[in-house]
N, C-alpha and C positions, 0 to 999 in steps of 0.2 A: 789515279788515286782519288781525284775529286769525284769521279763518277761513282766509285765504290762508296764514298762518304755520303753522297746524295741518296744512294740506294738504302744504306743503313738508316738514314734519317726518315725516309719514306716508310720503311718497315716499322720503325718505332712509332711513328704517327699512326700507322694502321693498327698496331697492337693497342695503343692507347684509345683509339677510336672504338675498337671492339670492346675494350674494358668499360668504357663510358656507357656504351649502349646496353651492356649487360649488368651494370651496377644495380644492385637491389634498390638503391635510393631513387632510381629513375623508373622503376617498373610502375605500371599503372595499377590502381586499386579501385574498388567500388565502395561507396559509402551510401547507405540508404536507410529508410525507416519502413520498408515494405514488409512488416511482420506484425503479429499481434502486440499491441503496446508501443509500437514505433512512433517516434515524434522527433523531427529535426528539420532544420532549414540550413542548407549549406550556403554560406556567403561567398567563400572563395577557397580555392586550393592552389597554393603557390609553393612549389617545391615540396618540402616536408611539413609545411604548415597548413593546417585546415582551420578555417574560421567558420564558426557555427552560431546559430541561435536556436533556442527552443521555439517550437511552432505554437504560438499562443491561441490561434484559431478564434474561438468565440469567448475567450477569457477577458474579463474586465480588468484592465491594468496588467501589471507584471506578475508572473508566477514562474516556477522553476522546474517543472517536470520536463524531462527529455529522455530519449532512448534511441540509440542507432546501432547499426551493424556495419562492420568493415570486412570486406572479402578481398583476397588477393594481395595482402600486404605482408606475407610471410618474410621474415628476415629484415624487416624495415622498421625504423624508428620514426614515429610521426608526432608532431606537436599539435594539440587541439586547443583552440582558443575560442571562448564564448564571448560574444560581442554585446550581450544584453544583460549585463550585471551579474550578480552572484547567483549561480545556479548549480554549483558543485557541492555535494554533501561534505561534512567536516572530515570524513575519512577518504575523500576522493570519490571517483566514480566507482560503481560496482561493475565488475568484469565477469563475463562468462565465455568460455571457449568450448562449451558442449551443448550449444543450442538452447541456452537459458535454463538448463537443468540444475546446474550448481553455479553459485556466485561467490565472489570474494571482493573485498574492498582493495583498491589499489594502494591506498596510503594509510596514514595514521592521523589522529586528531590534529586539527589546525592545517589541514591540507589547503592549498590555494583555492580561492573561490571561483576563479574564472578560467583556469587553464590546467592542462595536464599533458604529460609526455608518456608514450607507451611504445615499448619495443616488442614487436610481434615475433613469436618463436618461428624457427625455421620450418616447422610443420603446421603452423597455425593458419588454417585456411579460412576460418570464419570466427569473428570475435564480436561479442555484443557488449555495449557500454550503456549504462543507465545511471541516473542520479540516485536510484535505489535498487534493491534486489527484486526485480519485477515479478509479478504474479498475475497470470491471466487464466482464461478458461482451460487452457492446456494443463496447467498445474493443478487446478481443481479437479479435472477429470482423472488425472493420474492418482491423486489422493483418494477420490471416491471409488476408483476401481479396486483399491485395496480393501474397501469395506462394503462392496456392492451386495454381498450376500448376508450382511448383518440383519438379523430379523427385526431390529428396532429402528432401522433407518429406511425412510422413504425419500426418494429423490423425485421431486415434482417440479412443475413450472409455475412460477409466480404469475407471469404474464409474458407477453411478447413486447420487446422493446420497440422504439420508434423505427429502428432499422431492421426489424424482423427477427431479432435474435431471441432465443429462449432465455429467460431470466430464471436462474436456478433457485428453487426453494427446497430447503432440507427440513424434513420433519422427523424428529427423534423422540420416542418415548417407549416405555415398556408396555407392550400391547396387552400384557396380563394384569396391569395395574391401572387404577384410576389415579391420575396425577393430582398432586396438591397445588402445583404452581404452573403458571404459564410463563415461559421464558423466551424473550425476544432477543436475538443476536443479529447485528448488522455490521457490514463493513462496505467500504467503497461508495458511500454517498458522494465522496470526492474521488474521481477515478484514479488520480495519481498517487494515492496514499496506500501503496502496496504492502508496506511492512505491517500494517494493521491486519491485513488478510492472512499474512503468515502467522501472526499470533492467534487469529481466529481458528486457523487450521489445527494448531496445538490444542486449543480449547475443545474443538469437535473431536479430536482424537481421544482426549480424556473421557468425554461423554460416552463415546462408543466403546471404551476399553472394558476388558473383563477384570476390573479392579473394584475395590470397595467404593471409591469415588464414582467411577463410571456407573456401577449398578445402582448406587443411591440416586444419582442425578437422573438416570432414565426412569427410575421408579417414581420419584417425587416430582419430576419436571416434564412438562410437555413443551418441546422446543420448536420454535419457528425461526429458521435461520436463513438470511439472505446474504450470501457472501459478496455479491456484486450488485449493489443497488443501482449503480450507473453502469449497466452492462455494456452499452455501446461505447461509453467513454473509456472503459477498461480496454476493450479490444481495439479501439481506434487510436489509443494513445493520447487521449485528450488530457488537458490539465485538470478539468473537472471542477476544481475550486473556482468560485467567482465567475461561473459561466453566465453570460448575459441571456435574459434579463435577471435570472437568478439560478443557482445550481440546485441539484437534487436535495441537498440538506437545507434548503430554504423554501421548500415547496409544500410544506404541510398545511398551508391554508389554500393556496391556489390549486394545488394538485394537478399541475399541467403535464407532468411526466407519467407515463403509464405505470412505472414501478411504484410511484408514490400513491397513485390512485388505487392500485391493487393492494398495497399494504394497508392503507386507511380503510378500505372496504372489507378486506378479509379478516383483519385482526379482531375488530369488535365482535364479529360473528363467532370467532373461535375462542374467545376468552371464557365463556361459560361461568362467569361469576367468580373465577379463581383469582387469588393474589397474582399480580403481574410484576415481573422483573424484566427490565430492558437495559441492554448495554449496546451502545453504538460505538464501534471501534474506528479510530481515525489516526492520522499522523499530523504533527504540527508543522511549523516552518522547518526548513531543511538543515538549519545550523544556527548555533549561537545562543548563549544565555539560557532563558527559561524554556527554549525549544529543545534543549538537550537534557531534559529530564521528563519523567512521566508526569502527566497531570490530568485531573478531572475538570471538565468544563463546569463553570459555575451555573447556577440557575438564574432564570430571568427574574429580575426584581418585581416584575408585574404579576408574577404567578402568586396565587395564594399559598400560605404556609411556606414561605421562602426559607425561613430558618430551619424548619424540619427537613426540607428537601436537602439543604446543604449538610445537615447533620448526618443524613444517610450516606452522602458521598464521603464525608470524613470517616464514617464507620467502615465503609467498604474499603477505602484506601488504606486505612490502618490495618485492617485484616490482611490485605494483600501484601503490604510491606512486612508485617510481622510474621507471616506464615509462609513466606516464599521459600522455595527450595532451589530455584534457579538463580542465575546471576542478577536478573532484572526483576523488579526495579529497586535500586539502592535508595533512591530519593523520589518522593511524590509531592507534587504541589497541587494547589486547588485554585482555580479562577473563582472570583467572587460573583461574577454574573456573566451571562452570555452576551456577546457583542453584537449579535444580529437581531435587529428589531425592524429594519426597513431595508428596501432595495438601495442600490447606490444613488438613485434619484431621490431617496428619502420620501417617497410618496406611497409605496405599496407595502402594507403590513406583511411580515414574513414570520414563519415559525419553523424551527428546526426539529429534528427527530426527537431529541431528548425532551424538549418542551412539549411536543405532541404527546410523548409518553406520559407526561405528568397529567394530561387530561383524561387518561384512560381510567375506568373504574377500578378500584382496589389496587392501584399501583403502589408497590412497596419500594421500588427503586427504579430510577430512570436517569441515565447519565451517559456522557461521552467520555471515553478513555483515549487519551492521546499517547501514541507510541512513537518515540523519536525515530528518525530514519536511519541514523548511523551511529550516533554517540549518545550515551545516556549517563550523565554524571561520571564520565570517564570510562564507562564500560562499553564494549563493542556491541552494537545491535546488528544481528545477522540472522541467517535462517535457523541456526541452532538456538540462539538465545531467545528469539521471538517465539519459537515453538515451546520452549521451556516456560516462557511467560504465559502462554496459553494454558499449559498444565496448571500453573499456579492460579490463574484467573478462575479456572474450573473449580479447583478446590476451594477458592475463596467464595464463589457463588454458593457452594454447598454450605460452608460455614455460616455465611450471611443468612441463608434460609433456615438453617438449624437454629440460629439465635432468634430469628423472627418467630419461629413456632413455639418458643419456650414461654 
């Protein structure tokens, strides 16, 4: 009888051992940043808890951009903890399960700043997480493929980046008309500010559309558009902001980056004496307070005609808010001055894109527009709402130019 009892015990131990080995919670998984826009440092993996940090690389001080991929975790629940301060957007991480084609926020406003938990579906083979809904060259190419046969669109190369990448330049205007305005549109002076590029895509879509607004903008405007000013940073997954010794948006005096040299050399030759409109699209901090509403950056107090420059921003912001058809922006704020006048060492004079724009002849508008990453005055910022924002910005540019011509 004792022998039978021992055999039963051994069988139970064997069954439990097999169950433990096959338990989904013990299966191995892979976590990496080996894709366009990837950025992560793994500190430790203990059981179901993964401790991480954003890879700051050449960033001066703390910043919050990160993006990573998990494979082989189907059916498992993992806890992710960031060890380097607040880096999660106010609606949580953005999640994609289809190769970064579509994204959703994991949570709602006031999501924890440093940790999240995720349960992978039984068939979920590859999952991407990011502090925002990332947008890289792949996304731009997919968008441009939809419009590659448009007669008024030319896809050119602004320059070659430091790492040998082609930096896209989009030229749009009605080839049968002489344009009245020169319009400059930029995004990703700071590589990690992807939601701004999603809004820019909606703006470009409107310009190319067979609508009254699209036809008017192509007839009246000659567009010079650089979606990825810091192309290497976008593809490599850099923070971009506060890069040492200064980032792309602080380079309009030194002109050390090939993209900025190309912009400052090519634009003056292209202006042809026409009125100039410039909009540089950015994202602010990732959460909290004034960083969760749209705002226009203030002008540098050292610039001549400061009050008139600010009045232009107030006018454009008012038109955007009052004539919007999309969800965003419900609220717009205005900074009173730019904060960048010197390097962190306070020794090297710096100039950003919008201040450089104010030095161009016949400039009628030059500003930075900050689009929140996830939450804007209580409204969700996502791929749909940023695209709709782009539509509204395009219509507002038309309205602003029509008012100017009166």
